[in-house]
MINUMI-11003 format. One record per residue: y, z, x of N, C-alpha, C in turn; residue in three letters. Coordinates in steps of 0.05 Angstrom, whole numbers, always signed. Example, Ala and Ser with C-alpha at 12.3 -4.5 7.8 and 13.67 -1.06 7.14 Angstrom:
<sites>
<site n_y="-114" n_z="+156" n_x="+264" ca_y="-90" ca_z="+156" ca_x="+246" c_y="-66" c_z="+156" c_x="+264" resn="ALA"/>
<site n_y="-45" n_z="+142" n_x="+257" ca_y="-21" ca_z="+143" ca_x="+273" c_y="+1" c_z="+157" c_x="+258" resn="SER"/>
</sites>
This chain:
<sites>
<site n_y="+3456" n_z="+1445" n_x="+2295" ca_y="+3428" ca_z="+1445" ca_x="+2300" c_y="+3416" c_z="+1473" c_x="+2295" resn="MET"/>
<site n_y="+3429" n_z="+1494" n_x="+2305" ca_y="+3420" ca_z="+1521" ca_x="+2301" c_y="+3421" c_z="+1528" c_x="+2271" resn="LEU"/>
<site n_y="+3442" n_z="+1521" n_x="+2258" ca_y="+3443" ca_z="+1527" ca_x="+2229" c_y="+3421" c_z="+1512" c_x="+2214" resn="LEU"/>
<site n_y="+3415" n_z="+1488" n_x="+2222" ca_y="+3393" ca_z="+1474" ca_x="+2209" c_y="+3367" c_z="+1488" c_x="+2213" resn="GLY"/>
<site n_y="+3362" n_z="+1498" n_x="+2236" ca_y="+3337" ca_z="+1514" ca_x="+2241" c_y="+3337" c_z="+1539" c_x="+2224" resn="PHE"/>
<site n_y="+3359" n_z="+1553" n_x="+2223" ca_y="+3359" ca_z="+1578" ca_x="+2207" c_y="+3355" c_z="+1572" c_x="+2177" resn="LEU"/>
<site n_y="+3368" n_z="+1551" n_x="+2168" ca_y="+3364" ca_z="+1544" ca_x="+2139" c_y="+3336" c_z="+1535" c_x="+2133" resn="LYS"/>
<site n_y="+3324" n_z="+1520" n_x="+2152" ca_y="+3297" ca_z="+1510" ca_x="+2147" c_y="+3276" c_z="+1532" c_x="+2152" resn="THR"/>
<site n_y="+3276" n_z="+1544" n_x="+2175" ca_y="+3255" ca_z="+1563" ca_x="+2181" c_y="+3259" c_z="+1590" c_x="+2167" resn="PHE"/>
<site n_y="+3282" n_z="+1603" n_x="+2173" ca_y="+3286" ca_z="+1630" ca_x="+2162" c_y="+3288" c_z="+1630" c_x="+2132" resn="ALA"/>
<site n_y="+3302" n_z="+1611" n_x="+2121" ca_y="+3307" ca_z="+1612" ca_x="+2092" c_y="+3284" c_z="+1598" c_x="+2077" resn="ASP"/>
<site n_y="+3281" n_z="+1572" n_x="+2081" ca_y="+3262" ca_z="+1557" ca_x="+2065" c_y="+3233" c_z="+1565" c_x="+2070" resn="ARG"/>
<site n_y="+3226" n_z="+1567" n_x="+2096" ca_y="+3198" ca_z="+1573" ca_x="+2102" c_y="+3192" c_z="+1602" c_x="+2098" resn="CYS"/>
<site n_y="+3205" n_z="+1620" n_x="+2112" ca_y="+3198" ca_z="+1648" ca_x="+2111" c_y="+3206" c_z="+1661" c_x="+2085" resn="HIS"/>
<site n_y="+3231" n_z="+1661" n_x="+2078" ca_y="+3240" ca_z="+1673" ca_x="+2053" c_y="+3228" c_z="+1660" c_x="+2029" resn="HIS"/>
<site n_y="+3226" n_z="+1634" n_x="+2030" ca_y="+3213" ca_z="+1619" ca_x="+2008" c_y="+3185" c_z="+1628" c_x="+2003" resn="GLY"/>
<site n_y="+3169" n_z="+1632" n_x="+2024" ca_y="+3142" ca_z="+1642" ca_x="+2020" c_y="+3142" c_z="+1670" c_x="+2008" resn="LYS"/>
<site n_y="+3160" n_z="+1686" n_x="+2016" ca_y="+3161" ca_z="+1713" ca_x="+2005" c_y="+3167" c_z="+1712" c_x="+1975" resn="GLU"/>
<site n_y="+3188" n_z="+1696" n_x="+1968" ca_y="+3197" ca_z="+1696" ca_x="+1940" c_y="+3177" c_z="+1682" c_x="+1922" resn="GLU"/>
<site n_y="+3164" n_z="+1661" n_x="+1931" ca_y="+3147" ca_z="+1645" ca_x="+1914" c_y="+3117" c_z="+1654" c_x="+1915" resn="LYS"/>
<site n_y="+3109" n_z="+1667" n_x="+1937" ca_y="+3081" ca_z="+1673" ca_x="+1940" c_y="+3076" c_z="+1703" c_x="+1943" resn="VAL"/>
<site n_y="+3088" n_z="+1715" n_x="+1963" ca_y="+3082" ca_z="+1743" ca_x="+1970" c_y="+3091" c_z="+1763" c_x="+1948" resn="LEU"/>
<site n_y="+3116" n_z="+1761" n_x="+1940" ca_y="+3126" ca_z="+1781" ca_x="+1920" c_y="+3110" c_z="+1779" c_x="+1894" resn="PHE"/>
<site n_y="+3105" n_z="+1755" n_x="+1883" ca_y="+3089" ca_z="+1755" ca_x="+1858" c_y="+3060" c_z="+1765" c_x="+1863" resn="PRO"/>
<site n_y="+3049" n_z="+1760" n_x="+1886" ca_y="+3022" ca_z="+1771" ca_x="+1892" c_y="+3022" c_z="+1801" c_x="+1892" resn="LYS"/>
<site n_y="+3042" n_z="+1813" n_x="+1904" ca_y="+3044" ca_z="+1842" ca_x="+1906" c_y="+3047" c_z="+1854" c_x="+1878" resn="LEU"/>
<site n_y="+3062" n_z="+1841" n_x="+1861" ca_y="+3064" ca_z="+1850" ca_x="+1833" c_y="+3037" c_z="+1849" c_x="+1819" resn="MET"/>
<site n_y="+3023" n_z="+1827" n_x="+1823" ca_y="+2996" ca_z="+1824" ca_x="+1811" c_y="+2977" c_z="+1845" c_x="+1822" resn="GLN"/>
<site n_y="+2981" n_z="+1853" n_x="+1847" ca_y="+2963" ca_z="+1873" ca_x="+1859" c_y="+2970" c_z="+1901" c_x="+1851" resn="ALA"/>
<site n_y="+2991" n_z="+1905" n_x="+1834" ca_y="+2996" ca_z="+1931" ca_x="+1824" c_y="+3019" c_z="+1946" c_x="+1837" resn="GLY"/>
<site n_y="+3034" n_z="+1934" n_x="+1854" ca_y="+3057" ca_z="+1948" ca_x="+1865" c_y="+3076" c_z="+1955" c_x="+1842" resn="ILE"/>
<site n_y="+3082" n_z="+1981" n_x="+1839" ca_y="+3099" ca_z="+1988" ca_x="+1816" c_y="+3127" c_z="+1976" c_x="+1818" resn="PRO"/>
<site n_y="+3137" n_z="+1968" n_x="+1795" ca_y="+3163" ca_z="+1956" ca_x="+1795" c_y="+3186" c_z="+1976" c_x="+1797" resn="MET"/>
<site n_y="+3181" n_z="+2000" n_x="+1790" ca_y="+3202" ca_z="+2021" ca_x="+1791" c_y="+3194" c_z="+2043" c_x="+1810" resn="ASN"/>
<site n_y="+3213" n_z="+2052" n_x="+1826" ca_y="+3208" ca_z="+2074" ca_x="+1844" c_y="+3194" c_z="+2066" c_x="+1869" resn="GLY"/>
<site n_y="+3194" n_z="+2084" n_x="+1888" ca_y="+3180" ca_z="+2079" ca_x="+1914" c_y="+3195" c_z="+2058" c_x="+1930" resn="GLY"/>
<site n_y="+3190" n_z="+2057" n_x="+1956" ca_y="+3205" ca_z="+2038" ca_x="+1973" c_y="+3200" c_z="+2009" c_x="+1965" resn="PRO"/>
<site n_y="+3176" n_z="+2002" n_x="+1958" ca_y="+3172" ca_z="+1973" ca_x="+1951" c_y="+3184" c_z="+1966" c_x="+1924" resn="LEU"/>
<site n_y="+3183" n_z="+1984" n_x="+1905" ca_y="+3196" ca_z="+1978" ca_x="+1879" c_y="+3225" c_z="+1973" c_x="+1883" resn="GLY"/>
<site n_y="+3238" n_z="+1990" n_x="+1899" ca_y="+3266" ca_z="+1986" ca_x="+1904" c_y="+3271" c_z="+1960" c_x="+1920" resn="VAL"/>
<site n_y="+3255" n_z="+1956" n_x="+1941" ca_y="+3258" ca_z="+1933" ca_x="+1957" c_y="+3254" c_z="+1907" c_x="+1942" resn="MET"/>
<site n_y="+3232" n_z="+1906" n_x="+1926" ca_y="+3225" ca_z="+1880" ca_x="+1913" c_y="+3238" c_z="+1877" c_x="+1886" resn="LEU"/>
<site n_y="+3235" n_z="+1896" n_x="+1869" ca_y="+3242" ca_z="+1891" ca_x="+1841" c_y="+3270" c_z="+1900" c_x="+1834" resn="TYR"/>
<site n_y="+3281" n_z="+1918" n_x="+1850" ca_y="+3309" ca_z="+1925" ca_x="+1845" c_y="+3327" c_z="+1909" c_x="+1863" resn="GLU"/>
<site n_y="+3315" n_z="+1889" n_x="+1876" ca_y="+3331" ca_z="+1868" ca_x="+1888" c_y="+3339" c_z="+1870" c_x="+1917" resn="GLY"/>
<site n_y="+3331" n_z="+1890" n_x="+1932" ca_y="+3341" ca_z="+1892" ca_x="+1959" c_y="+3333" c_z="+1868" c_x="+1976" resn="VAL"/>
<site n_y="+3308" n_z="+1861" n_x="+1976" ca_y="+3299" ca_z="+1839" ca_x="+1992" c_y="+3311" c_z="+1812" c_x="+1983" resn="MET"/>
<site n_y="+3311" n_z="+1808" n_x="+1957" ca_y="+3323" ca_z="+1783" ca_x="+1946" c_y="+3353" c_z="+1782" c_x="+1951" resn="LEU"/>
<site n_y="+3366" n_z="+1805" n_x="+1948" ca_y="+3395" ca_z="+1807" ca_x="+1954" c_y="+3400" c_z="+1799" c_x="+1983" resn="TYR"/>
<site n_y="+3384" n_z="+1810" n_x="+2001" ca_y="+3388" ca_z="+1803" ca_x="+2029" c_y="+3382" c_z="+1774" c_x="+2034" resn="GLU"/>
<site n_y="+3363" n_z="+1762" n_x="+2021" ca_y="+3359" ca_z="+1733" ca_x="+2024" c_y="+3384" c_z="+1718" c_x="+2015" resn="HIS"/>
<site n_y="+3395" n_z="+1726" n_x="+1992" ca_y="+3420" ca_z="+1713" ca_x="+1982" c_y="+3443" c_z="+1717" c_x="+2001" resn="ASP"/>
<site n_y="+3445" n_z="+1742" n_x="+2012" ca_y="+3467" ca_z="+1747" ca_x="+2032" c_y="+3464" c_z="+1728" c_x="+2056" resn="GLN"/>
<site n_y="+3440" n_z="+1725" n_x="+2066" ca_y="+3435" ca_z="+1707" ca_x="+2088" c_y="+3443" c_z="+1679" c_x="+2082" resn="GLY"/>
<site n_y="+3437" n_z="+1669" n_x="+2058" ca_y="+3444" ca_z="+1642" ca_x="+2050" c_y="+3475" c_z="+1639" c_x="+2049" resn="ARG"/>
<site n_y="+3488" n_z="+1660" n_x="+2039" ca_y="+3517" ca_z="+1659" ca_x="+2038" c_y="+3529" c_z="+1658" c_x="+2066" resn="GLN"/>
<site n_y="+3519" n_z="+1674" n_x="+2084" ca_y="+3529" ca_z="+1675" ca_x="+2111" c_y="+3524" c_z="+1648" c_x="+2125" resn="LEU"/>
<site n_y="+3502" n_z="+1635" n_x="+2120" ca_y="+3497" ca_z="+1609" ca_x="+2132" c_y="+3518" c_z="+1589" c_x="+2121" resn="LEU"/>
<site n_y="+3524" n_z="+1590" n_x="+2095" ca_y="+3545" ca_z="+1572" ca_x="+2084" c_y="+3572" c_z="+1578" c_x="+2097" resn="ARG"/>
<site n_y="+3578" n_z="+1603" n_x="+2101" ca_y="+3604" ca_z="+1610" ca_x="+2113" c_y="+3605" c_z="+1601" c_x="+2142" resn="GLU"/>
<site n_y="+3582" n_z="+1602" n_x="+2157" ca_y="+3582" ca_z="+1592" ca_x="+2184" c_y="+3587" c_z="+1562" c_x="+2185" resn="MET"/>
<site n_y="+3574" n_z="+1548" n_x="+2166" ca_y="+3579" ca_z="+1519" ca_x="+2164" c_y="+3608" c_z="+1513" c_x="+2159" resn="GLU"/>
<site n_y="+3620" n_z="+1527" n_x="+2140" ca_y="+3648" ca_z="+1523" ca_x="+2133" c_y="+3666" c_z="+1529" c_x="+2157" resn="GLU"/>
<site n_y="+3660" n_z="+1550" n_x="+2172" ca_y="+3676" ca_z="+1557" ca_x="+2195" c_y="+3675" c_z="+1535" c_x="+2216" resn="ALA"/>
<site n_y="+3651" n_z="+1524" n_x="+2220" ca_y="+3648" ca_z="+1502" ca_x="+2239" c_y="+3664" c_z="+1478" c_x="+2230" resn="LEU"/>
<site n_y="+3662" n_z="+1471" n_x="+2204" ca_y="+3676" ca_z="+1448" ca_x="+2193" c_y="+3706" c_z="+1452" c_x="+2195" resn="ALA"/>
<site n_y="+3716" n_z="+1476" n_x="+2192" ca_y="+3744" ca_z="+1482" ca_x="+2193" c_y="+3754" c_z="+1489" c_x="+2221" resn="ASP"/>
<site n_y="+3735" n_z="+1487" n_x="+2240" ca_y="+3742" ca_z="+1493" ca_x="+2269" c_y="+3754" c_z="+1521" c_x="+2272" resn="ARG"/>
<site n_y="+3740" n_z="+1540" n_x="+2260" ca_y="+3748" ca_z="+1568" ca_x="+2261" c_y="+3727" c_z="+1585" c_x="+2277" resn="GLN"/>
<site n_y="+3728" n_z="+1584" n_x="+2303" ca_y="+3707" ca_z="+1597" ca_x="+2319" c_y="+3706" c_z="+1627" c_x="+2314" resn="PRO"/>
<site n_y="+3728" n_z="+1640" n_x="+2309" ca_y="+3727" ca_z="+1669" ca_x="+2305" c_y="+3713" c_z="+1676" c_x="+2278" resn="ALA"/>
<site n_y="+3717" n_z="+1659" n_x="+2258" ca_y="+3704" ca_z="+1663" ca_x="+2232" c_y="+3674" c_z="+1658" c_x="+2236" resn="ASP"/>
<site n_y="+3667" n_z="+1637" n_x="+2251" ca_y="+3639" ca_z="+1631" ca_x="+2256" c_y="+3626" c_z="+1655" c_x="+2270" resn="PHE"/>
<site n_y="+3639" n_z="+1665" n_x="+2290" ca_y="+3628" ca_z="+1687" ca_x="+2306" c_y="+3623" c_z="+1712" c_x="+2288" resn="GLU"/>
<site n_y="+3643" n_z="+1718" n_x="+2271" ca_y="+3640" ca_z="+1741" ca_x="+2253" c_y="+3616" c_z="+1737" c_x="+2235" resn="LEU"/>
<site n_y="+3614" n_z="+1714" n_x="+2222" ca_y="+3591" ca_z="+1709" ca_x="+2204" c_y="+3565" c_z="+1709" c_x="+2219" resn="CYS"/>
<site n_y="+3564" n_z="+1698" n_x="+2243" ca_y="+3540" ca_z="+1697" ca_x="+2259" c_y="+3531" c_z="+1725" c_x="+2266" resn="ALA"/>
<site n_y="+3549" n_z="+1742" n_x="+2273" ca_y="+3542" ca_z="+1770" ca_x="+2280" c_y="+3532" c_z="+1785" c_x="+2255" resn="ASN"/>
<site n_y="+3545" n_z="+1780" n_x="+2233" ca_y="+3535" ca_z="+1793" ca_x="+2208" c_y="+3508" c_z="+1783" c_x="+2201" resn="ARG"/>
<site n_y="+3503" n_z="+1757" n_x="+2204" ca_y="+3477" ca_z="+1745" ca_x="+2198" c_y="+3455" c_z="+1757" c_x="+2217" resn="TYR"/>
<site n_y="+3461" n_z="+1759" n_x="+2242" ca_y="+3442" ca_z="+1770" ca_x="+2262" c_y="+3435" c_z="+1799" c_x="+2254" resn="ALA"/>
<site n_y="+3455" n_z="+1815" n_x="+2247" ca_y="+3449" ca_z="+1842" ca_x="+2239" c_y="+3433" c_z="+1844" c_x="+2214" resn="GLN"/>
<site n_y="+3440" n_z="+1827" n_x="+2195" ca_y="+3425" ca_z="+1826" ca_x="+2169" c_y="+3396" c_z="+1819" c_x="+2175" resn="LEU"/>
<site n_y="+3391" n_z="+1799" n_x="+2191" ca_y="+3363" ca_z="+1791" ca_x="+2197" c_y="+3348" c_z="+1814" c_x="+2211" resn="LEU"/>
<site n_y="+3361" n_z="+1826" n_x="+2230" ca_y="+3349" ca_z="+1848" ca_x="+2245" c_y="+3340" c_z="+1871" c_x="+2226" resn="GLU"/>
<site n_y="+3358" n_z="+1878" n_x="+2208" ca_y="+3352" ca_z="+1900" ca_x="+2189" c_y="+3331" c_z="+1891" c_x="+2169" resn="ASP"/>
<site n_y="+3333" n_z="+1866" n_x="+2160" ca_y="+3314" ca_z="+1855" ca_x="+2141" c_y="+3285" c_z="+1854" c_x="+2153" resn="HIS"/>
<site n_y="+3283" n_z="+1844" n_x="+2177" ca_y="+3257" ca_z="+1842" ca_x="+2189" c_y="+3245" c_z="+1869" c_x="+2195" resn="LEU"/>
<site n_y="+3262" n_z="+1889" n_x="+2201" ca_y="+3251" ca_z="+1916" ca_x="+2205" c_y="+3239" c_z="+1926" c_x="+2179" resn="ALA"/>
<site n_y="+3252" n_z="+1921" n_x="+2156" ca_y="+3240" ca_z="+1930" ca_x="+2131" c_y="+3214" c_z="+1916" c_x="+2126" resn="LYS"/>
<site n_y="+3213" n_z="+1890" n_x="+2132" ca_y="+3188" ca_z="+1875" ca_x="+2128" c_y="+3166" c_z="+1887" c_x="+2146" resn="GLU"/>
<site n_y="+3172" n_z="+1889" n_x="+2171" ca_y="+3151" ca_z="+1898" ca_x="+2191" c_y="+3143" c_z="+1927" c_x="+2186" resn="ASP"/>
<site n_y="+3161" n_z="+1945" n_x="+2179" ca_y="+3155" ca_z="+1973" ca_x="+2177" c_y="+3146" c_z="+1982" c_x="+2149" resn="ASN"/>
<site n_y="+3152" n_z="+1966" n_x="+2129" ca_y="+3145" ca_z="+1975" ca_x="+2102" c_y="+3129" c_z="+1953" c_x="+2087" resn="ILE"/>
<site n_y="+3142" n_z="+1930" n_x="+2083" ca_y="+3131" ca_z="+1910" ca_x="+2065" c_y="+3104" c_z="+1899" c_x="+2074" resn="LEU"/>
<site n_y="+3102" n_z="+1889" n_x="+2099" ca_y="+3077" ca_z="+1876" ca_x="+2107" c_y="+3054" c_z="+1895" c_x="+2109" resn="PHE"/>
<site n_y="+3059" n_z="+1920" n_x="+2118" ca_y="+3038" ca_z="+1940" ca_x="+2119" c_y="+3027" c_z="+1946" c_x="+2092" resn="GLY"/>
<site n_y="+3045" n_z="+1949" n_x="+2072" ca_y="+3036" ca_z="+1955" ca_x="+2045" c_y="+3021" c_z="+1931" c_x="+2033" resn="LYS"/>
<site n_y="+3031" n_z="+1907" n_x="+2040" ca_y="+3017" ca_z="+1882" ca_x="+2030" c_y="+2988" c_z="+1882" c_x="+2041" resn="ALA"/>
<site n_y="+2984" n_z="+1889" n_x="+2066" ca_y="+2957" ca_z="+1889" ca_x="+2077" c_y="+2940" c_z="+1910" c_x="+2063" resn="GLU"/>
<site n_y="+2952" n_z="+1932" n_x="+2054" ca_y="+2937" ca_z="+1953" ca_x="+2040" c_y="+2928" c_z="+1945" c_x="+2012" resn="ASP"/>
<site n_y="+2944" n_z="+1929" n_x="+1998" ca_y="+2938" ca_z="+1924" ca_x="+1970" c_y="+2926" c_z="+1897" c_x="+1964" resn="VAL"/>
<site n_y="+2930" n_z="+1878" n_x="+1982" ca_y="+2919" ca_z="+1851" ca_x="+1977" c_y="+2890" c_z="+1850" c_x="+1985" resn="LEU"/>
<site n_y="+2875" n_z="+1834" n_x="+1971" ca_y="+2846" ca_z="+1833" ca_x="+1975" c_y="+2840" c_z="+1813" c_x="+1997" resn="THR"/>
<site n_y="+2814" n_z="+1812" n_x="+2004" ca_y="+2806" ca_z="+1793" ca_x="+2025" c_y="+2811" c_z="+1764" c_x="+2016" resn="SER"/>
<site n_y="+2811" n_z="+1760" n_x="+1989" ca_y="+2817" ca_z="+1733" ca_x="+1979" c_y="+2846" c_z="+1725" c_x="+1985" resn="GLU"/>
<site n_y="+2863" n_z="+1744" n_x="+1990" ca_y="+2890" ca_z="+1739" ca_x="+1996" c_y="+2896" c_z="+1737" c_x="+2026" resn="ASP"/>
<site n_y="+2875" n_z="+1738" n_x="+2043" ca_y="+2879" ca_z="+1738" ca_x="+2072" c_y="+2893" c_z="+1713" c_x="+2081" resn="GLU"/>
<site n_y="+2888" n_z="+1690" n_x="+2069" ca_y="+2901" ca_z="+1666" ca_x="+2077" c_y="+2931" c_z="+1668" c_x="+2073" resn="ALA"/>
<site n_y="+2939" n_z="+1682" n_x="+2052" ca_y="+2968" ca_z="+1687" ca_x="+2048" c_y="+2980" c_z="+1702" c_x="+2071" resn="LEU"/>
<site n_y="+2968" n_z="+1724" n_x="+2079" ca_y="+2978" ca_z="+1739" ca_x="+2101" c_y="+2977" c_z="+1723" c_x="+2127" resn="LEU"/>
<site n_y="+2957" n_z="+1707" n_x="+2130" ca_y="+2955" ca_z="+1691" ca_x="+2154" c_y="+2978" c_z="+1671" c_x="+2156" resn="GLU"/>
<site n_y="+2988" n_z="+1661" n_x="+2134" ca_y="+3011" ca_z="+1643" ca_x="+2134" c_y="+3035" c_z="+1657" c_x="+2146" resn="ARG"/>
<site n_y="+3039" n_z="+1682" n_x="+2139" ca_y="+3061" ca_z="+1697" ca_x="+2150" c_y="+3057" c_z="+1703" c_x="+2180" resn="PHE"/>
<site n_y="+3033" n_z="+1709" n_x="+2188" ca_y="+3027" ca_z="+1714" ca_x="+2216" c_y="+3033" c_z="+1690" c_x="+2233" resn="ASN"/>
<site n_y="+3028" n_z="+1666" n_x="+2223" ca_y="+3035" ca_z="+1641" ca_x="+2238" c_y="+3064" c_z="+1640" c_x="+2244" resn="VAL"/>
<site n_y="+3081" n_z="+1647" n_x="+2224" ca_y="+3110" ca_z="+1648" ca_x="+2228" c_y="+3117" c_z="+1668" c_x="+2250" resn="ASP"/>
<site n_y="+3105" n_z="+1691" n_x="+2249" ca_y="+3111" ca_z="+1712" ca_x="+2268" c_y="+3102" c_z="+1703" c_x="+2296" resn="ARG"/>
<site n_y="+3079" n_z="+1691" n_x="+2299" ca_y="+3069" ca_z="+1682" ca_x="+2325" c_y="+3087" c_z="+1661" c_x="+2337" resn="GLU"/>
<site n_y="+3097" n_z="+1643" n_x="+2320" ca_y="+3114" ca_z="+1621" ca_x="+2330" c_y="+3141" c_z="+1633" c_x="+2340" resn="ARG"/>
<site n_y="+3151" n_z="+1653" n_x="+2326" ca_y="+3177" ca_z="+1663" ca_x="+2335" c_y="+3173" c_z="+1681" c_x="+2359" resn="THR"/>
<site n_y="+3151" n_z="+1695" n_x="+2362" ca_y="+3147" ca_z="+1712" ca_x="+2385" c_y="+3143" c_z="+1696" c_x="+2411" resn="GLU"/>
<site n_y="+3132" n_z="+1672" n_x="+2408" ca_y="+3128" ca_z="+1656" ca_x="+2432" c_y="+3154" c_z="+1645" c_x="+2443" resn="ARG"/>
<site n_y="+3174" n_z="+1644" n_x="+2426" ca_y="+3201" ca_z="+1636" ca_x="+2436" c_y="+3203" c_z="+1608" c_x="+2439" resn="GLY"/>
</sites>
């Protein structure tokens, strides 16, 4: 059940919106592809790499459960938790602030979609 939530919410909903909507919008808004923290994060693959790492760790957690390997599951779960913590810090401290700076009022609905995700998770 927990893995289903993580695959649906964290990966498909949140990361999917970044990959399909936010990142292309930022590129259209003139975020440089080379250099600077966003260029490295977005176009040199840090954010996408971390999305892929998370997907791999979710697969490994599923395999550990199927193979009844609780120690392997725990290891992958801890790595996944740390990955998400680091990833969300990058989003909150760099990515989303810059997005608010460069996107126009026409793009407010886009940012609001991300805020809904944040509000839902903060409510617990």
